[in-house]
N, C-alpha and C positions, 0 to 999 in steps of 0.2 A: 487448846482446851476444847473438850467436847461438851457443848451446851445443849445438845439435842437429845441426849439419853432420856427416855421416858416421856418425851414430847408426843403430842397427838397431831399427826400430819395427814391432811386430806390431799390426794393427788387425783386430778381429773385426767381423763385420757391416758390411763395407766396401762393399757393393754400392749403397748409397743413403744419403740423409739425412746424419746427423751423421758416420757412418763414412766416407762418400765425401768429404765436405768436409774432414774431418780429414786424410785421406790427401793431398789436394792441398796443404793448408797445411803439413804436415810436409815434403812434397817441395819446396815453395818454400823451406824452411829448409835444404834439402840433406840431409835424412834419407833413408836407404834403407828401403824398405817391404816388409813381408810382409803381404799382404791376404788375408783369408779370407771365405768366404760360400758360399751354396748355388747362386747363379745365375752359372754359368760365363761366359755371354756378357757379362754386365755387368762381371764382374771383368776379363775380357780387354780389354774396351773401355776401362775405367779405366786398366788397365796401359798400354795403347798411348798413351792421351792424356797420361798423366803422363810417360812416358819420352820422348815427342816434345817435351814442353814443358820438362822439367827434367833435369839431368844427374845422375840418381840411379838406383839399382837398385830394380826393383819385381818381386817374385815373387808369384804368386797360388796359393792352395790352395783347392780346391773340396771341401767336405765338410760334413756335418751336425754342428754343434757339440754336439749332444746325444748323439752317438755317442762313447762313451768310447774305444773302440779307435781310432777315426779321429783323436781328439784326441792320443792317445798316438803314433800314426804320424806325425802332423803335427810334434809337438815333436821326435821322434827324427830326423826328416828334416832338421831345421835344420842348416845348415852353419856357423852362427855362434851366439854367445851373445847373446840379445836384450837391448838396453839398456832398452827401454820396451815394456810390454804395455798396450794399450788394450783393455779389456774393454767393447766397445761393443754387441755383439749383445744384443738384448732386444726384447720386444714386450708389448702388451696385447691381450687378446681379449675382446670383449663387455663389457657393463655389467650382467651378471646379479646380482641380490641373492643372498645366501648360500643362501636357500631354493629358488632356481631354478638354482643353479650348474651349468654344463655341465662334467662331469668332464674331458672331453678338453681343453677350453680351459684348465682349471685345471692339468692335468698339463703341458701345453705351456709355460705361463708359468713354472711352477716349474722345469721342465727347462732352458729357455733362460736365464731371468733369474738363476737361483740355481745349479743344479747345474753347468751348463757353465762358469760363471764360477769356481766353486770348483775344478773340474777343471783349468782352465788355470793358475790360480794355484798349485795343488798341483804341477803338472808343471813350471812355469817358475821358481817361486820358489827351489827348491834351488840352481839354477845362479847366480841372483843373490846368494843368501846366501853361497855358496862364493866368489864373486868379489868379495863385499862392495861391490856396485854394482848399480844398476838402479832402475827406477821402474815401479810398477804403478798404472795409473789406471783406475778403475771408473766407468762411466757409469751414474748412478743417475737420480733424479727427485725433484721436490718431493714426490711421493707417498711418499717414504721418510721424510718429516717429518710429514705429516698424512694420515690415512686419510679416505676419503670413501665415501659410499653408491654402490654399483654398482662398486666397485673393490676388493672384499675381497681377492682373490688378487693382483692387480697391486700394490696397496699393500703387502701382506704381503711380496711378493718384493723390493720396493724398500727396505722396512725391513730386510730381510735383507741387502741389498747394503750398507747403511750399517753394520750390525753386522759383516759380513765385512771391510769396509774397516778399521774401527777395530781389530778383533781381529787382522787381519793385520799392521797397523802394530805392535801390541804384541808379536806373535810374533816380529817382526823387530827388536825393540828392541835397541839396542846395535850394530846394523849400519848401513851407509851406504845401505841399500835404502830408497827412499822409497815411500810408499803414499798415494794420493790418490783423491778422488771428485769428480765434477762432477755437479751435480743441477739439471737444467733444469725450468722450468715449461712453459708452452705453447710448443711449437716446431712450426712448420708443416713437416712432412715426410710420409712415407708412414705415419707412426704411426697416425693416425686412420683412414686407409683400411684398414689391417690390423685395427685394433680393431673396426671396423664391417663387416669382411669384404667390402670392395669397394663398400659403399654410399657413393657419392660425395657425395650430398646431406647425409647425416649427418656425414660427415667434414668437409665444407666448413663446416657450421654451427658446429663447434667454434671456428673462428677468425673468425666474423662479428662485426663491430662493434668490432674491436680490431686492433692491429698486433702479431702474434705474433713471437716470436723466430724466427730462421732457423737452418738448419744451420750456416751460416758463422759466425754469432754464437757458437755453442757450440764450434765447432772452434777459433776464435780463443782462447777461454778455455782449452781443453785444451792447446793449444800453449803458451800463457802459463804454465800450471802446470808443464808439462814443461821449460820453458826457464829455470826459476829456478836460481840458483846451487845447487851440490850440498848446501849446508848448510841450504837452505830447503825445507821440506816443507809445502805447502798441503794440509791434510787434506781440506777440502771447499770447494766453491764452489757456492752456491745462487743460481740466476739466474731472474728473472722478467721478462716484458715489463712495461712501466711500468703497464699497465692491470690487472695481476694482482698481488694481495697475498698470496695463499695458494692452495692447490689449489682451494678452493671460493669464493674472493673474486675475481670477474672483473668488471670494469666494461666495459660495451659501449655504444658510441654507438648511438643510435636511428636 
């Protein structure tokens, strides 16, 4: 059963990867979209492609999600009460050990992965609570379950997302607002290109010798979580490609 038709869905970090795929799959279900990101040209292109293909409303908002005032302005500008918030924006930068940690990389990961997610939940959850309806879905990572060398800050941020998700659900206990998290393992998107700061060879090596997850794979699961009956709350979905058994256990064909 399609329970998403006509719903209003906000997706952050919608310019590529999981965010973009999620936008298309929600649109296919008839949901109206509000897409955010920093790359205006990409957002406008996605908006045009979706509206040409599906009979849904798509609005785009270009701003830096780490800018608190911009987040406030965004939420205040909404002409509707959102039904679903997909906190997808996130990134990893570098693989420095703690003793060589780049401060600017650490600050950016914390600002995007944790602070901005908290800000949007803080700004949007009161309306959901007042209306006794809504769904917050945070996109996390298997790194929120197991830390690994070279990922001290990224893993910490995703452990934080897990804690934020669980605490938010408990803060909204007794209401009909649902809170969920989707935690992928290896997904081939722009993620590794960003992590290695444009080094294509390093990024490609992450996925060599195995079949990784795709953005469409994860988008399908996000839509599944959102489309459950109102009394069903999937707290977390942990997803690996078949050749991965943990963040550090990856089998590769020679």
